N, C-alpha and C positions, 0 to 999 in steps of 0.2 A: 095592269089591273087583272092579272092572271087570266087573260083571254076572255074576260067577261064581255059579252055582246049585248046583254040587256042594258039599255041606257040608264034607267033609274038605279039599277044595281051598281053599274060602273061609277056613277056619280057618288053613290054612297061610299064605295070603296075609295074613291079619290079623296073624299072629305076625311075619311079615317086616316089615310096615309099622310095627307097634309097636316092633320092635327098631330100625328106622331113626329113629323119633321119639325113643326114649330116647337113642340115640346123639347126635342133635341137641341134646337137652336137656343132656346131659353136656358137649358141646362148648361150648354157650352158657354154662353155669355156669362152666366153666373160663375162658372169655374174660372173663366178669364178674369172676371172682376175680383175674385177672391183668391187669385193665385199668390204664390210666394213672392213674385216680383211686385205685385200690387201691395202686398203686406209690407214689403221693405220700403216702399214709397211712403206709406203711412208712418212707419217707424222713423224715417228721416224727417218727416214733417213734425213729429212730436219732439225729436231731438232739437230741431231748429228753434222750436218755440221755447225750449228749455235753456238755450244758450243766451243768457242775459249778460250784457256788457254794460256796466254803469258808466256813463260818461262823466268827465270831470265837471262839466257845467252844461246846462241846457241852453236853448237858443237865447234866453233872456239873461244868461249869465249866472243863473242860480244853480247851486248844487242840489240835485234831486234827492228826495228821501230814499235811501237805499231799500228799506223794507217795503215801502209802497211800490217802488219801481220793480223790485223782484216779484212782488205779489201779483203784479199785472201779468208777468210771464207765467206764473203758476196757474193763473186763471186760463190763459191761452192753452197751456199744456193739458189742463184738466178738460177743457172744451174739446180738444182734439181726441183725448182719450175716450170721452163720451161718444164722439162720432165713430171711433174705431169699434167700440162695443156695439153700437147700433148697426154698423156695417157687418160685424160678425154675426149678428142675429139673422141677417139676410143671406148669409152664406149657406151652402149645402151642409148638412150635418156632418158629412164625412170630412169636409175641409175646414170646418169652423174652428176647431181646436188649434190646428196648425197656423191658420191665418191669424188668430188672436195672439198666439205666442210670438210670432215674428213681428206683427204690427206693434205690439207693446214693447218690442226691443228687449225682451228678457234674455234671449239666447238665440243661437243659430240652429236650424235643423241640420241633421247629419249630412244631408245631400249637399247643402251649401258649404258646410265646414269642410267636407271631403274635397269638393271642387276647389275651394280657395287654398286649402292646404297643399294640394298637389300642384297648383299653380305657383305657390310660394316656394316649392321645392323642385321645380322643373329646371332643366339645364338652361343656363343663361338668365336666370331670374334676376330682377333688378334689386333684390333685397340683400344680396350677398349671402343667401342661405346655401348651405351645402346641398347640391342637387341629389335627388333620389334616382337610382338606376331604374331601368324599365321593370325589372323583376320586383324591386322593392315597391314601386308604385302600384304594380298589380297586386302585391300582397296587402297593401293598404285597402284597396278595393275589396279584396277577399275578406279581410278582417271586418270591415264595415258590414258586408253582407251577412257574415256569421252573427254579428251583434244584432242586426235587425231581425234575423230569423229567431234568435234567442228571445228578443223582446216582442216578437210577433207584430212588428210594425214595419213600415216602409221608411226609407231614408228621409222622405219629406215630412213624416209625422213623428219621427224620433228626434229628440232634442238633446243637446250636449249636457244641459243641467239636470237631466233626468237620470243620468247614470251615476250610481252611488257605489262606494266601495263594497257594500254587501252584494249588489248585483254583479259587480266585477268578479267577486269571489265565486259566486255560483256559476257565472259564465266560464271562468277559467278552469275551475276544478270539477265541475259537474257536467256542464253542457258540452264544451269542446272535446273532452276525451271520449264522449259518447258518439261523436260525429264520425262519419265515414268519409275518407278522402276519395274524391272523384278520380284521382290519378291512380292510386294504388288499390282502391277497393277495401282498404283496411282502416281501422280507427286511427284518428290523428295521433301522431307520436307526441311525447312531451316536448321535443324540440320544435315541432310545428306549432304546438299550442303556445309555447313561449314566444315564438317569432310573431304570431298574430297579436299577442298581448303587447309586445314591444312596438309594433306598428301603431296600435291604438294609443299607446302611451305617448308616442311622438305626436300624434294628432292632437291629443288633449293638451300636451305641453305647449304646442304652438298656439292653441286657442286661448289658454290661460295667459300666455305672455302677450297676446294681441288683444286681450280683454274681450274676446268673443263669447265668453261664458262667465257667469258669476258663480264661482265655486271657491271653497277655502283651500282645496288641494286637488292634485291630480288623482282621480279615483283609481287609475291604473298603476300607481306606484306600488311597488312590492312592500309589504309590511316589514319593519326592521327585524321582527322576531320570527320571520318565516323560517320554515325548516330548511336545512341545507339541501341543495340539488346535486344530483350526479352530473359530472362534467360530460360524460359520454354515455350514450345509451347502451345497455348491455344486450346487444344484438349481434348475431354473426356478421362478420365483415363480408362484403361482396368481393370475392376474389376473381381475378381474371380467369378466362377459360384456359384450361390446360390443352395442349395440342390434341390429345385424343378426344377431348370433349368437343373441341372445335370441329374435328373431322366428323364426329357423329352428327353435329348440327347441320353441317354442310351436306352430309349424305341424306339427311331427313328432308331437306328442302333444296332440291337440285336447281341448277340454272334454268330459268324460265318460270319458276315459281315466284309469285310476287314477294312473299316473305323472304325467300331465298335470295332474290336479287337485292332487296333492301338490306339484308344482313351482310351480303358480300360488299355492297357499296359502302356501308358504314364501316366495315372491317378494314378495307383497304385505304379509305380516305380519312378515317378518323372523324368524320362528320356525324353529328347527332342525327338520330332518326327523325326527330322533330324538324330539324333543318332540311333534311332531304325531302320530307313530306310536303314542305312549303314551296319547293322548287316548281317553276313553270317551264313550259316548253321553250319560251323565249330566253330563259336563263341557262339553257343547255345546248351545247354544240350538237349538230345533227348526228355525228357519229358517236356521241356519248362520251367522248374522251375528256371533256372539260365541262364543268358547270359552275355557276355563280351562286353563292349564298348571299342573299341581299341584306341579311341582318340577323341578329340573335340576342342572346342575353347581355352582350356587352358591345361596345363600339368596335372592338377588334373582330367581332363575329363576321363582319362583311369581308368576303374573300373569294378568290378564284381558286377552284380545287381541280387539279388534274386527276384523271381516273385511269389507273393501269388497266390493260386489256382484260385481266381476270375479273375486274369489278364491273365491266360494262355488261348490262343485262343482255341476255341472248336475243331478245326481240329487237333491241336497238341495233345489235350487230348485224342481224339478218336484214333489217331495213337499210342499214348503211351499205351493205354489200349490193343491194338492189339499186341504191342511188348512185353508187360509184362504179 
C-alpha cells in the first residue's frame, strides 16, 4: 500500500489494487478461452459435424434418404458455426480475428504452420521427409519473421491464405532489398533474398500438399517470364590474408589482447570465431592445450581441437604456470 498508515486510505488503495487484479484475471481468462488452441478445438468440432457417413440401412432395415440424412449434418455444422461466431464476439478485439479464422478452419496461422513444418522436416521425422539442417531451419524462422514485419503482423495473426503473388512480389523486390542484415550491417544481398524466398516457398509447398491452406497455387513460385538472374554476385572475392598482412594484424593486437587471442586461436586451430565464442570453461583443458566444440552448423562440427602453444592465450599460460 505504498506505506500508507491511514486505515481508510489504505483500504481504499487495497480495493483499487484488488479491482486491477480481478481485471487482469478476467482478461487472462478471456485470452485463454479464445486462444489458438481453443480455436482449433472449435474447428475440429465443426469438422466432426461435417463428416457424414450414410449407412447402408438403419436399425429397422430401411435405407435412409441421403439428402435428409446429410441435411441433418449441415444443420449441426451451421449450429456450431453460429456458436463460433457468438464466441468470437466475446473475444478481446485483438484476438477476435485470429480466433475466428482458426475456428472456422479456413487456414493456419503462420505460427502454427511454421511449427508443424519444422516438425515435419526435423531429423528422424516419421513422414519420410528430407530433414532440414539446423542452419536451414533457422533460415525458415528468419524468413517468417521478415514476412511478418513486412505485413506488420505477428505470426499468430498472419494466415497462410492472406499471402498473394502481388504481396510476395513487393516483399521480394521492394521490402527485402531495403532491409539491413544484423550480421553485416549492410543491405541484404540478392543471394540472401533469394534464400529467404526459397525457404518460404518450401513452407507454402508443404502447406498446399497437406491441405493446410486453400490456395490455387504457391504464391512464392517464381513467374515463368521473370528476368534472368546472375549466377554469382559481382562483388570482390574475400582473399586469404597475405603473410605481411597477417603480421600487421598480429602486431596490432598482441598476445593478451582479447581480440588478438581470439584471432590467434582461430588462425592456428581453424575453428570459427562463433564456435570459439560459445566455448565454456568446462569444455577447455586447464592449460588451454585442448578444447571441445560441442556443435555447430553440421553434425561433424562437434570435435576435440588441440591448440599449439602459440595459440594459447597469454593469461591462460600464466595461470597454468601458477597451477603447475
